[in-house]
C-alpha positions as CSV (number, residue, x, y, z in Angstrom):
1,M,-183.0,-116.7,-3.1
2,S,-179.9,-116.5,-5.2
3,Q,-179.6,-113.2,-5.5
4,F,-178.4,-113.4,-1.4
5,F,-176.0,-116.0,-2.3
6,N,-174.4,-112.9,-4.6
7,L,-171.7,-111.2,-3.4
8,Y,-173.1,-107.6,-5.2
9,A,-176.0,-107.6,-3.3
10,H,-173.9,-107.1,-0.3
11,G,-172.1,-104.5,-0.5
12,F,-168.9,-105.8,-3.1
13,V,-167.7,-104.8,-6.5
14,R,-165.1,-107.1,-8.5
15,V,-161.8,-105.1,-9.4
16,A,-159.3,-106.7,-11.8
17,V,-156.0,-105.3,-12.2
18,G,-154.0,-107.2,-15.9
19,V,-150.6,-106.7,-17.0
20,P,-149.7,-107.6,-20.2
21,T,-147.0,-108.5,-22.4
22,L,-146.1,-105.5,-24.4
23,R,-144.0,-105.3,-27.9
24,V,-142.7,-101.8,-27.7
25,A,-143.9,-99.4,-30.1
26,D,-146.7,-102.3,-31.2
27,P,-150.4,-100.5,-30.8
28,H,-152.3,-102.8,-32.7
29,D,-150.5,-105.9,-30.9
30,N,-150.8,-104.4,-26.8
31,A,-154.5,-103.6,-28.5
32,T,-155.1,-107.3,-29.0
33,R,-153.1,-108.2,-25.4
34,T,-155.4,-105.9,-23.1
35,I,-158.5,-107.2,-25.2
36,E,-157.9,-110.8,-24.4
37,L,-157.4,-109.6,-20.6
38,L,-160.2,-107.5,-20.5
39,E,-162.2,-110.5,-21.9
40,Q,-161.0,-112.7,-19.0
41,A,-162.1,-109.7,-16.3
42,A,-165.3,-109.6,-18.1
43,G,-165.7,-113.3,-17.3
44,E,-165.3,-112.8,-14.1
45,R,-167.9,-110.9,-13.5
46,A,-165.7,-107.4,-12.8
47,L,-166.4,-104.2,-13.1
48,I,-163.9,-102.5,-13.5
49,A,-160.1,-103.7,-15.5
50,L,-157.0,-101.5,-14.9
51,F,-154.3,-101.6,-17.0
52,P,-150.8,-100.3,-16.9
53,E,-149.2,-96.8,-17.8
54,L,-149.1,-96.0,-21.5
55,G,-149.6,-99.8,-22.2
56,L,-151.1,-99.2,-25.6
57,A,-147.9,-97.6,-26.7
58,S,-145.3,-99.4,-24.2
59,Y,-143.2,-97.4,-22.0
60,T,-140.1,-97.3,-22.8
61,C,-140.7,-95.7,-26.4
62,D,-138.7,-92.4,-24.8
63,D,-138.4,-90.2,-28.2
64,L,-140.6,-92.2,-30.5
65,F,-143.7,-90.8,-28.2
66,Q,-142.8,-87.8,-30.8
67,Q,-143.2,-89.4,-33.7
68,Q,-146.9,-89.0,-35.3
69,A,-146.9,-92.9,-36.7
70,L,-147.0,-94.1,-33.5
71,L,-149.8,-91.2,-31.7
72,D,-151.7,-92.4,-34.5
73,A,-151.6,-95.9,-33.8
74,C,-152.1,-95.8,-30.8
75,R,-154.9,-94.1,-31.4
76,D,-156.3,-96.7,-33.6
77,A,-155.5,-99.2,-30.7
78,L,-157.6,-97.0,-28.4
79,M,-160.9,-97.3,-30.9
80,R,-160.4,-101.3,-30.6
81,V,-160.2,-101.4,-26.9
82,M,-163.2,-99.1,-26.9
83,E,-165.1,-101.2,-29.3
84,A,-164.5,-104.4,-27.5
85,T,-166.2,-103.3,-24.4
86,R,-169.6,-102.5,-26.1
87,K,-169.8,-106.3,-25.9
88,L,-168.4,-106.4,-22.5
89,P,-169.7,-105.7,-19.0
90,V,-166.5,-104.1,-17.8
91,V,-165.6,-100.4,-17.6
92,A,-161.8,-100.4,-19.3
93,V,-159.0,-97.8,-18.0
94,V,-155.6,-98.1,-20.1
95,G,-152.8,-95.9,-20.6
96,L,-151.8,-94.1,-24.0
97,P,-149.8,-90.9,-24.9
98,L,-152.5,-88.5,-26.4
99,R,-151.5,-85.6,-28.3
100,L,-154.2,-82.6,-27.7
101,H,-153.4,-78.8,-28.4
102,D,-150.5,-78.9,-29.4
103,A,-149.1,-81.0,-26.3
104,I,-148.4,-84.1,-25.8
105,F,-149.7,-85.6,-22.6
106,N,-149.8,-89.1,-20.7
107,C,-153.0,-90.3,-19.6
108,A,-155.5,-93.1,-19.2
109,A,-158.7,-93.2,-20.9
110,V,-161.6,-94.4,-19.2
111,M,-164.6,-96.3,-21.1
112,R,-167.5,-98.2,-21.1
113,D,-170.1,-99.7,-23.3
114,G,-168.1,-97.8,-26.4
115,A,-167.5,-95.0,-25.1
116,L,-165.2,-92.5,-23.5
117,L,-165.9,-91.8,-20.1
118,G,-163.1,-89.5,-19.3
119,V,-159.8,-89.1,-20.1
120,V,-157.3,-88.5,-17.4
121,P,-153.3,-86.8,-18.2
122,K,-151.0,-87.6,-15.3
123,T,-150.3,-84.8,-13.1
124,Y,-146.6,-85.1,-11.9
125,L,-143.8,-86.1,-14.6
126,P,-141.4,-87.9,-13.1
127,N,-137.5,-86.4,-14.8
128,Y,-134.8,-87.4,-12.5
129,R,-132.1,-90.7,-12.3
130,E,-133.8,-93.0,-15.4
131,F,-136.5,-91.0,-16.0
132,Y,-136.9,-88.4,-18.4
133,E,-140.7,-87.9,-18.7
134,L,-140.5,-84.0,-18.8
135,R,-138.8,-84.7,-22.8
136,Q,-141.7,-86.0,-23.7
137,F,-144.8,-85.0,-22.0
138,T,-146.6,-81.9,-20.7
139,P,-147.8,-82.5,-16.8
140,G,-151.9,-82.5,-16.7
141,R,-152.2,-79.7,-13.7
142,V,-151.1,-77.4,-17.1
143,A,-153.7,-78.4,-19.4
144,R,-155.9,-75.0,-20.0
145,F,-158.7,-77.2,-21.5
146,D,-161.1,-79.7,-19.3
147,R,-162.7,-81.7,-22.4
148,V,-161.3,-83.0,-25.6
149,D,-162.3,-84.2,-28.8
150,L,-162.2,-87.7,-29.0
151,C,-162.6,-91.2,-31.1
152,G,-165.3,-90.0,-32.7
153,Q,-166.6,-88.1,-29.6
154,R,-167.1,-85.0,-29.1
155,E,-166.3,-82.7,-25.1
156,V,-164.7,-86.0,-23.2
157,P,-164.5,-85.1,-19.9
158,F,-160.5,-84.5,-19.5
159,G,-158.5,-83.4,-16.4
160,S,-157.1,-84.9,-13.0
161,G,-160.3,-83.7,-11.0
162,L,-162.5,-86.6,-12.8
163,L,-164.6,-88.8,-10.2
164,F,-166.7,-91.9,-11.8
165,R,-169.7,-92.9,-10.3
166,A,-171.5,-95.5,-11.0
167,R,-175.6,-95.2,-10.5
168,A,-176.3,-98.9,-9.7
169,Q,-173.9,-98.7,-6.8
170,P,-173.8,-95.3,-5.3
171,M,-171.2,-96.2,-2.5
172,L,-168.5,-97.2,-5.4
173,T,-166.8,-93.8,-7.0
174,F,-163.5,-94.1,-8.2
175,H,-160.7,-91.8,-9.2
176,V,-157.3,-92.1,-12.1
177,E,-153.8,-91.3,-11.5
178,I,-150.6,-92.1,-12.9
179,C,-147.9,-93.5,-11.5
180,E,-145.7,-90.3,-9.9
181,D,-148.9,-89.2,-9.1
182,L,-149.0,-91.7,-6.3
183,W,-145.4,-91.1,-5.2
184,V,-145.7,-87.5,-4.3
185,P,-145.4,-86.2,-0.7
186,V,-149.8,-85.4,-1.8
187,P,-150.6,-87.7,-4.3
188,P,-153.9,-86.6,-6.2
189,S,-155.9,-89.5,-4.8
190,S,-155.7,-88.2,-1.5
191,F,-158.0,-85.2,-2.5
192,A,-160.2,-87.7,-4.3
193,A,-160.1,-89.8,-1.3
194,M,-162.3,-86.3,0.9
195,A,-163.8,-86.0,-2.9
196,G,-166.4,-89.0,-2.3
197,A,-163.9,-91.9,-4.1
198,T,-164.0,-94.9,-2.1
199,L,-161.3,-97.0,-5.1
200,L,-158.0,-94.9,-6.5
201,L,-156.6,-96.3,-9.8
202,N,-153.2,-95.9,-11.0
203,L,-152.0,-96.7,-14.1
204,S,-148.6,-96.9,-13.7
205,A,-144.6,-98.6,-15.4
206,S,-142.4,-98.3,-12.6
207,N,-138.9,-100.1,-13.8
208,I,-138.2,-102.5,-10.9
209,T,-134.9,-102.3,-8.9
210,T,-133.4,-103.6,-5.7
211,A,-136.2,-103.6,-2.6
212,K,-138.3,-101.9,-4.6
213,G,-141.7,-104.3,-4.8
214,D,-141.9,-103.6,-1.0
215,Y,-141.5,-100.3,-1.4
216,R,-144.5,-100.1,-3.5
217,R,-146.7,-102.5,-1.7
218,E,-146.0,-100.0,1.4
219,L,-147.0,-97.1,-0.6
220,V,-150.3,-98.8,-2.2
221,G,-151.3,-100.3,1.2
222,N,-150.6,-96.7,2.8
223,Q,-152.4,-94.5,0.6
224,S,-155.4,-96.9,0.8
225,A,-155.1,-97.0,4.6
226,R,-155.1,-92.5,4.9
227,C,-157.6,-92.9,2.7
228,L,-160.2,-95.4,3.9
229,A,-160.3,-96.7,0.5
230,A,-159.3,-99.0,-1.9
231,Y,-156.1,-98.7,-4.3
232,A,-156.1,-100.5,-7.6
233,Y,-152.0,-100.8,-9.2
234,S,-151.3,-102.4,-12.3
235,A,-147.1,-101.8,-13.5
236,A,-145.3,-102.6,-16.6
237,G,-144.4,-106.1,-17.0
238,T,-142.8,-108.4,-19.9
239,G,-142.3,-107.1,-23.0
240,E,-141.1,-103.2,-22.4
241,S,-137.5,-102.7,-23.4
242,T,-134.5,-103.6,-21.1
243,T,-131.9,-101.0,-22.6
244,D,-131.7,-99.5,-19.2
245,M,-133.9,-101.1,-16.8
246,A,-136.1,-104.3,-16.2
247,W,-139.5,-104.6,-15.1
248,D,-141.8,-106.8,-12.9
249,G,-145.1,-107.0,-14.0
250,H,-146.4,-105.7,-10.3
251,G,-149.8,-105.5,-10.0
252,L,-151.6,-104.7,-6.2
253,I,-155.1,-104.6,-5.0
254,Y,-155.6,-103.5,-1.2
255,E,-158.4,-102.7,0.5
256,N,-157.8,-100.0,4.1
257,G,-154.0,-101.3,4.3
258,N,-155.1,-104.9,3.7
259,R,-153.7,-106.5,0.8
260,L,-156.7,-108.1,-1.0
261,A,-154.6,-109.4,-4.4
262,E,-151.0,-109.3,-6.0
263,T,-149.9,-110.5,-9.2
264,R,-146.5,-112.8,-9.3
265,R,-143.9,-110.8,-10.1
266,F,-141.4,-111.5,-13.4
267,E,-143.5,-114.0,-14.9
268,D,-143.2,-114.1,-18.6
269,A,-146.5,-113.9,-19.7
270,S,-150.2,-111.7,-19.0
271,Q,-151.8,-111.5,-15.7
272,L,-154.9,-110.4,-14.6
273,I,-155.5,-110.5,-10.7
274,T,-159.4,-109.3,-9.2
275,A,-160.5,-109.1,-5.9
276,D,-163.9,-108.4,-4.3
277,I,-163.9,-104.8,-2.4
278,D,-166.3,-104.7,0.7
279,L,-167.8,-100.7,-0.2
280,D,-169.5,-101.4,3.3
281,R,-166.2,-101.5,4.7
282,L,-164.8,-98.3,3.6
283,V,-168.3,-96.2,3.8
284,Q,-169.2,-97.3,7.7
285,E,-165.2,-96.2,8.0
286,R,-165.3,-93.3,7.1
287,A,-168.4,-92.6,8.5
288,R,-167.0,-93.9,12.0
289,Q,-163.5,-92.5,11.9
290,T,-164.9,-89.0,12.1
291,S,-161.6,-87.4,11.5
292,F,-161.7,-88.1,8.7
293,G,-164.5,-85.8,7.5
294,Q,-162.4,-83.3,9.5
295,C,-159.8,-83.6,7.7
296,A,-161.5,-82.8,4.7
297,D,-163.5,-80.3,5.6
298,A,-160.3,-78.3,7.0
299,L,-158.7,-78.6,3.2
300,A,-161.7,-77.9,1.8
301,D,-160.2,-74.8,0.0
302,A,-157.1,-76.3,-0.9
303,V,-159.2,-79.5,-2.6
304,P,-159.3,-79.0,-6.0
305,A,-163.3,-78.8,-7.6
306,F,-163.2,-82.2,-8.9
307,R,-166.3,-82.9,-11.7
308,T,-168.4,-86.4,-11.4
309,I,-169.6,-88.8,-14.3
310,E,-172.6,-90.9,-13.7
311,V,-171.7,-94.4,-15.1
312,D,-174.3,-96.6,-16.6
313,L,-173.3,-100.3,-14.8
314,A,-175.4,-103.2,-14.9
315,L,-174.7,-105.6,-11.7
316,P,-174.7,-109.6,-12.2
317,R,-176.5,-109.8,-9.7
318,G,-178.9,-112.0,-10.8
319,D,-177.6,-115.2,-10.0
320,T,-174.7,-116.5,-7.2
321,L,-171.9,-115.2,-6.8
322,Q,-168.8,-116.7,-4.3
323,L,-166.5,-114.2,-2.9
324,S,-163.4,-114.7,-4.5
325,R,-161.3,-113.2,-1.3
326,R,-161.5,-115.1,1.8
327,Y,-162.8,-114.4,5.2
328,E,-161.4,-115.9,8.9
329,R,-163.3,-117.8,10.8
330,F,-162.0,-116.2,13.8
331,P,-161.3,-112.5,13.0
332,Y,-160.2,-111.9,16.2
333,V,-157.2,-114.4,15.5
334,P,-154.5,-114.1,13.1
335,S,-154.4,-117.2,11.0
336,N,-150.4,-116.8,10.0
337,P,-148.7,-118.9,12.8
338,A,-145.7,-116.4,13.1
339,T,-148.5,-113.0,13.4
340,R,-150.6,-115.4,15.7
341,E,-147.2,-115.4,18.2
342,E,-146.6,-111.9,18.1
343,R,-150.3,-111.2,18.1
344,C,-151.0,-113.6,21.6
345,R,-147.9,-111.8,23.1
346,E,-149.1,-108.3,23.1
347,I,-152.5,-109.0,24.1
348,F,-151.0,-111.0,27.4
349,D,-148.7,-107.8,27.6
350,I,-151.6,-105.6,27.3
351,Q,-153.7,-107.1,29.7
352,V,-150.9,-108.1,32.1
353,Q,-150.0,-104.4,31.6
354,G,-153.7,-103.1,33.2
355,L,-153.6,-105.1,35.9
356,V,-150.2,-104.5,37.1
357,T,-151.1,-100.4,36.9
358,R,-154.4,-100.7,39.4
359,M,-152.1,-103.1,41.5
360,R,-149.3,-100.7,42.0
361,F,-152.5,-97.6,42.2
362,T,-154.7,-99.2,44.4
363,G,-151.9,-100.7,47.0
364,S,-153.3,-103.7,46.8
365,R,-151.9,-106.9,49.2
366,K,-153.5,-109.9,47.1
367,A,-155.1,-110.9,43.7
368,V,-158.2,-112.6,44.5
369,I,-159.5,-114.7,42.0
370,G,-162.2,-117.6,41.4
371,V,-160.6,-120.5,39.7
372,S,-163.5,-123.0,38.0
373,G,-161.1,-125.2,36.1
374,G,-163.1,-123.2,32.9
375,L,-161.2,-120.8,30.1
376,D,-162.1,-117.8,31.1
377,S,-160.4,-118.2,35.1
378,T,-157.6,-120.1,33.6
379,H,-156.9,-117.2,31.6
380,A,-157.2,-114.7,33.8
381,L,-155.1,-116.5,36.2
382,L,-152.5,-116.8,33.8
383,V,-152.5,-112.9,33.5
384,C,-152.3,-112.3,37.2
385,V,-149.4,-114.4,37.7
386,R,-147.3,-112.6,34.7
387,A,-148.5,-109.5,36.7
388,M,-146.9,-110.7,39.7
389,E,-143.7,-111.6,38.5
390,L,-143.2,-107.8,37.1
391,L,-144.4,-106.4,40.5
392,G,-141.6,-108.7,41.8
393,R,-144.0,-110.0,44.1
394,P,-144.7,-113.8,44.9
395,R,-147.3,-115.9,43.2
396,S,-149.0,-116.7,46.7
397,D,-149.8,-113.3,46.7
398,I,-152.9,-114.8,44.0
399,L,-155.4,-116.3,45.9
400,G,-157.4,-118.6,44.0
401,V,-160.4,-119.8,45.6
402,M,-162.2,-122.9,44.3
403,M,-165.9,-122.2,45.3
404,P,-167.4,-125.6,44.2
405,G,-171.8,-126.1,43.8
406,F,-174.5,-128.3,42.9
407,A,-173.6,-128.4,39.4
408,T,-169.6,-128.7,39.8
409,S,-168.2,-131.3,38.4
410,E,-165.2,-133.9,39.3
411,R,-163.0,-132.4,36.0
412,T,-163.4,-128.9,36.4
413,Q,-162.6,-128.8,40.3
414,G,-159.3,-131.1,40.1
415,Q,-158.6,-128.9,36.7
416,A,-159.1,-125.7,38.9
417,E,-157.1,-127.6,41.8
418,R,-154.1,-128.2,39.6
419,L,-153.6,-125.3,37.7
420,V,-153.5,-123.4,41.3
421,R,-151.2,-125.7,42.7
422,A,-148.8,-125.7,39.5
423,L,-148.1,-122.4,39.3
424,G,-148.1,-121.6,43.5
425,C,-150.9,-119.5,44.4
426,E,-152.4,-119.4,47.4
427,A,-155.4,-121.7,47.3
428,M,-159.4,-121.8,49.0
429,T,-161.8,-124.2,48.8
430,I,-165.2,-123.0,49.8
431,D,-167.9,-125.1,49.1
432,I,-170.7,-122.4,47.8
433,R,-173.5,-125.3,49.0
434,P,-174.6,-124.2,52.5
435,S,-174.7,-120.2,51.9
436,C,-177.0,-121.2,48.6
437,E,-179.2,-123.1,50.4
438,Q,-179.7,-121.3,53.2
439,M,-180.4,-118.1,50.5
440,L,-183.0,-120.5,48.6
441,K,-184.8,-121.2,51.6
442,D,-185.2,-117.4,52.8
443,I,-186.3,-116.3,49.6
444,G,-188.4,-119.3,49.6
445,H,-187.1,-121.0,46.3
446,P,-188.7,-124.3,45.4
447,Y,-185.6,-126.3,45.8
448,A,-185.7,-125.3,49.4
449,D,-188.6,-127.5,49.7
450,G,-186.8,-130.2,48.1
451,K,-188.2,-129.8,44.3
452,P,-185.5,-129.9,41.5
453,V,-186.4,-126.7,40.0
454,Y,-183.3,-125.4,38.1
455,D,-184.5,-121.7,36.9
456,V,-183.1,-118.5,37.1
457,T,-182.9,-117.8,40.1
458,F,-181.4,-121.3,41.1
459,E,-178.5,-120.2,38.3
460,N,-178.2,-116.9,39.6
461,V,-178.0,-117.6,43.6
462,Q,-174.9,-119.6,43.2
463,A,-173.1,-117.2,40.9
464,G,-173.9,-114.7,43.4
465,E,-172.9,-116.4,46.3
466,R,-169.6,-116.9,44.5
467,T,-169.1,-113.4,43.4
468,S,-170.1,-112.2,47.4
469,H,-167.5,-114.7,48.7
470,L,-164.9,-113.5,46.5
471,F,-165.7,-109.5,47.4
472,R,-165.5,-110.2,50.9
473,L,-162.1,-111.7,50.7
474,A,-160.8,-109.0,49.3
475,N,-162.2,-107.0,52.1
476,L,-160.7,-109.1,54.4
477,R,-157.0,-109.7,52.3
478,R,-156.8,-106.1,51.5
479,G,-157.2,-107.6,47.9
480,I,-158.6,-107.1,44.6
481,V,-161.1,-109.2,42.8
482,I,-159.9,-110.2,39.3
483,G,-163.1,-110.1,37.0
484,T,-162.9,-113.4,34.7
485,G,-166.0,-112.1,31.9
486,D,-164.7,-112.4,28.4
487,L,-166.1,-110.2,25.1
488,S,-168.3,-112.8,24.3
489,E,-170.0,-113.3,27.4
490,F,-170.7,-109.4,27.6
491,A,-171.7,-109.3,24.0
492,L,-174.0,-112.1,24.6
493,G,-175.3,-111.1,28.6
494,W,-174.0,-114.8,29.1
495,C,-173.1,-113.4,32.9
496,T,-175.3,-113.0,35.9
497,Y,-175.9,-108.9,36.8
498,G,-174.2,-107.1,39.7
499,V,-173.8,-109.9,42.6
500,G,-172.8,-111.9,39.9
501,D,-169.8,-113.0,37.6
502,Q,-170.7,-109.6,35.5
503,M,-169.0,-107.5,38.1
504,S,-165.1,-107.7,40.1
505,H,-162.8,-104.7,41.2
506,Y,-160.7,-104.8,37.5
507,G,-162.0,-107.3,34.7
508,V,-158.3,-108.5,32.3
509,N,-160.4,-110.5,30.0
510,A,-163.3,-107.9,29.3
511,S,-162.5,-107.2,25.3
512,V,-161.1,-110.8,24.8
513,P,-163.4,-112.9,23.3
514,K,-164.0,-116.6,24.2
515,T,-162.0,-117.8,20.5
516,L,-159.1,-115.8,21.3
517,I,-158.5,-117.2,24.7
518,Q,-158.7,-120.3,23.5
519,H,-155.8,-119.4,21.4
520,L,-153.9,-117.2,24.2
521,I,-154.2,-120.2,26.7
522,R,-153.1,-122.6,23.6
523,W,-150.4,-120.5,23.3
524,V,-148.9,-120.6,26.8
525,A,-149.3,-124.4,26.9
526,D,-147.4,-124.7,23.7
527,A,-144.6,-122.4,25.2
528,D,-144.3,-124.5,28.5
529,A,-143.1,-121.7,30.3
530,L,-144.5,-122.0,33.2
531,G,-143.4,-126.1,33.2
532,P,-145.0,-129.1,32.0
533,D,-147.2,-129.5,35.3
534,T,-149.0,-126.3,34.0
535,S,-149.1,-126.8,30.1
536,A,-151.0,-130.1,30.9
537,V,-153.8,-128.6,32.7
538,L,-154.4,-126.3,30.2
539,R,-154.5,-128.6,27.8
540,D,-157.4,-130.3,29.9
541,V,-158.9,-127.1,30.3
542,L,-159.0,-126.4,26.8
543,A,-160.4,-129.7,25.8
544,T,-163.7,-128.9,28.5
545,T,-167.1,-128.4,27.9
546,I,-167.6,-124.5,28.0
547,S,-170.2,-124.1,30.7
548,P,-171.2,-121.9,34.1
549,E,-172.3,-125.3,35.6
550,L,-175.1,-124.5,37.2
551,V,-177.7,-127.1,36.9
552,P,-176.8,-130.5,38.3
553,G,-176.6,-133.3,36.1
554,D,-174.9,-136.7,35.9
555,A,-171.6,-136.0,34.1
556,Q,-168.4,-136.4,36.1
557,Q,-166.0,-135.8,32.8
558,Q,-167.7,-133.3,31.3
559,P,-169.7,-130.4,32.8
560,A,-173.9,-131.2,32.4
561,Q,-174.5,-127.8,31.1
562,S,-173.4,-126.1,28.1
563,S,-173.5,-122.3,27.3
564,E,-172.8,-123.2,23.4
565,Q,-176.4,-125.0,23.1
566,V,-178.0,-122.1,24.8
567,V,-176.0,-119.2,23.5
568,G,-174.9,-120.6,20.0
569,P,-171.2,-122.2,19.0
570,Y,-168.7,-118.8,20.2
571,E,-166.7,-119.9,17.4
572,L,-170.1,-118.3,15.0
573,Q,-170.9,-115.7,18.0
574,D,-167.6,-114.2,17.6
575,F,-167.6,-114.0,13.9
576,H,-170.7,-112.8,14.0
577,L,-169.5,-110.1,16.9
578,Y,-166.7,-108.8,15.0
579,Y,-168.6,-107.7,11.8
580,T,-171.7,-106.1,13.6
581,L,-169.4,-104.2,16.3
582,R,-166.8,-103.3,14.0
583,F,-168.3,-102.3,11.2
584,G,-172.6,-102.3,11.6
585,Y,-172.9,-104.3,8.5
586,L,-176.7,-105.3,8.4
587,P,-177.5,-109.0,9.6
588,S,-177.9,-110.3,5.8
589,K,-174.4,-109.4,5.2
590,V,-173.1,-110.6,8.5
591,A,-174.8,-113.6,7.7
592,F,-173.4,-113.5,4.1
593,L,-169.8,-113.4,5.4
594,A,-170.6,-116.1,7.8
595,W,-171.8,-118.7,5.3
596,S,-169.0,-117.9,2.8
597,A,-166.2,-118.8,5.9
598,W,-167.8,-121.7,7.6
599,H,-170.2,-123.5,4.7
600,D,-167.8,-125.2,4.0
601,V,-165.3,-127.4,6.1
602,G,-162.5,-128.0,4.1
603,A,-161.7,-124.4,2.9
604,G,-159.8,-121.4,5.2
605,N,-158.0,-121.6,7.5
606,W,-158.4,-123.2,11.2
607,P,-155.3,-121.7,13.7
608,G,-155.0,-124.0,16.4
609,I,-158.4,-126.5,15.6
610,R,-157.9,-129.9,15.7
611,D,-159.0,-131.9,12.8
612,E,-161.8,-133.4,14.7
613,D,-162.9,-129.9,16.1
614,R,-163.7,-128.6,12.4
615,H,-167.2,-127.8,12.2
616,A,-169.1,-126.0,9.5
617,Y,-172.7,-124.2,9.2
618,D,-175.0,-124.1,6.7
619,I,-176.8,-120.5,6.1
620,A,-180.4,-122.1,8.4
621,A,-177.5,-122.9,11.3
622,I,-175.9,-119.5,11.0
623,K,-179.3,-117.7,10.7
624,R,-180.5,-119.2,13.6
625,W,-178.0,-118.3,15.9
626,L,-177.2,-115.0,14.3
627,G,-180.5,-114.4,15.2
628,V,-179.6,-115.1,19.3
629,F,-176.9,-112.9,19.1
630,L,-178.9,-110.3,17.7
631,Q,-182.1,-110.4,20.1
632,R,-179.1,-110.7,22.9
633,F,-176.8,-108.4,21.8
634,F,-179.4,-105.4,21.0
635,H,-182.2,-106.3,23.0
636,D,-181.7,-107.9,26.6
637,S,-178.1,-107.2,27.4
638,Q,-176.9,-103.5,27.3
639,F,-177.9,-102.9,30.9
640,K,-175.3,-105.1,32.1
641,R,-172.6,-103.7,29.7
642,S,-173.6,-100.0,31.0
643,A,-172.2,-101.3,34.6
644,M,-169.2,-103.0,33.5
645,P,-165.8,-103.1,35.8
646,N,-162.9,-101.5,34.3
647,A,-161.1,-103.4,31.7
648,P,-158.5,-102.7,29.4
649,K,-159.2,-102.4,25.3
650,V,-157.5,-105.6,23.8
651,G,-157.9,-105.2,19.8
652,S,-159.1,-102.9,16.9
653,G,-162.3,-105.2,17.2
654,G,-163.9,-103.6,20.0
655,S,-164.8,-103.2,23.6
656,L,-168.0,-103.2,24.8
657,S,-167.8,-100.5,28.0
658,P,-169.6,-97.8,28.0
659,R,-166.4,-95.3,28.5
660,G,-165.1,-97.6,25.5
661,D,-165.7,-98.4,21.9
662,Y,-169.8,-98.7,22.7
663,R,-172.6,-96.3,24.0
664,A,-176.0,-97.8,23.9
665,P,-179.3,-97.0,25.7
666,S,-180.1,-100.2,27.8
667,D,-183.4,-100.2,26.6
668,A,-183.0,-100.2,23.1
669,H,-184.9,-102.8,20.7
670,A,-183.5,-105.4,18.6
671,T,-186.5,-104.9,16.0
672,V,-184.7,-103.7,13.5
673,W,-181.6,-106.0,13.5
674,L,-184.1,-109.0,13.5
675,A,-186.4,-107.6,10.8
676,E,-183.4,-107.2,8.4
677,L,-182.2,-110.9,9.3
678,D,-185.8,-112.4,7.4
679,N,-183.5,-111.0,4.0
680,V,-181.7,-113.9,5.1
681,P,-183.1,-117.3,3.3
682,D,-183.8,-120.4,5.5
683,T,-182.0,-123.2,2.6
684,E,-179.2,-122.8,0.3
685,P,-179.6,-123.5,-3.4
686,K,-178.7,-126.2,-5.5
687,W,-176.9,-123.3,-7.6
688,H,-173.7,-124.0,-10.0
689,E,-171.3,-120.8,-10.3
690,S,-171.1,-119.7,-13.6
């Protein structure tokens, strides 16, 4: 059980970047500081620890690099660090100058378990402005040897074309480059990534000048994104000579363009940061983004030959180890308020632009939409209003149709009427109960004989009658029916197929999940751009129980039927959807991520959620609802998605249109996903993370 709650069991590896305080030309002291951080990295159970360029000597030694005493002391310091790794279960990557075959190289030494795994020389030496490296060093690419004898070891692999692969974790292959190597048009790490490296390491010195910190972030982030890799970067800090330059000790860890960790710059002390790299994500992205492989194939002749060194690493899987990185509970909704507002505006614009184009092309006189007083139709109506504004047409060209049925509550009916009135749309109310009763009578349903049988037929007759009325109204008014169904409902199959709420002439919400629709409505309400009456209704809609309102009950102020009691909490199912659809993770990994995000009600960010609405889910609840999701998503609902109406794709989280992101057979079984879900425990252990 405890292994499930360990990050290493789910394709993660913890990586450390150390920035020690240094003393110029004092390798013994620098080795001591490096070992201290190495011990800290091992204590945090990182597998790899990266340190700055020439860190055992200090970068600013200048012509002292040509002094034999300093070079010998650096080798002694290397021996000390290497010996320290004998007792520490972590790969150390440190920088130092090495005289090899009558030339001095700026090198990275990779070591583990008291032995050198390889030595990587710097490929590109800067010799401009404040840099004079060609004065002391030889570029690694001119070396005519690929092995060296060093620190009592014979035949140590040498060169920039080294890949280090962990036997215990086949997805972990790392490559090392040094500072300027990243700043050239085609970094060595680009070729390494195409050769299979998932983790790219950079030992850097990189003095600080105005705005250079931002440029480093862009450089490292973009390289990790282009290479579909993780990228760790360690730059020199306190202690380097300030004779002509200054240093900020900038450490960074990125994963596919996303910053996971960063040091505090200009810190007057040694620092160590760690981040948990999701190797699954990188491997999945490379498999899905087939152009990555095409590029590697196209450049096969240009890619230098790489040697792969197998590394024995014992993954610390034996006990519990929580993730240090945070997974947002709402992956479709940015937690940063400024970003969230910008994203909401962009999503809204995408939906509006799609509808405007369709309205223009069809020459439709009316946008016909069923308004229920719930979330989806409310947001779709807001999209229609904005579309009419861009088309230069009055809001009265929107026909908002209220269709109360057997289970419509006073609350939702009132909200629908208030919303249509506040927005200035044409309103129509059609009581669907008479036509539903006729249908139930015609087909011989027990309800027609006065029996309270509220089965799926009873529900679907109502959904079908509503959609049928909308289509015939669209025919009559020369309009198109605007679909309101959202991504969450299509994923879970929570919609009536065919002549039901699954069908429309054009859908605007089809790739917008329920949790995001909630935030979009809140964004419109908070902006108050449509007037206080509209904002008041929108807030009432947000506070209403999510329901199809098809089964009668006694409730008047809230719908009697709750969607989430059947298909699960949308906030949790949207989380499951994102990581299943976007990355194709194993169900057990999705459950681990959901547990990491949701098990503690006091942790994380809750964008726009009131304190009283906060929820937490233990592993039993997550497993239960993930099982519901897997059954409905993979087994039950694809036939509905195969017949989806047109709708614009909105986000990278995915679209379920068979003409867009997702194609699947309608008669697939969920067996393998449900079987893998059995790897998730039913209870949480009483554990203490060491």
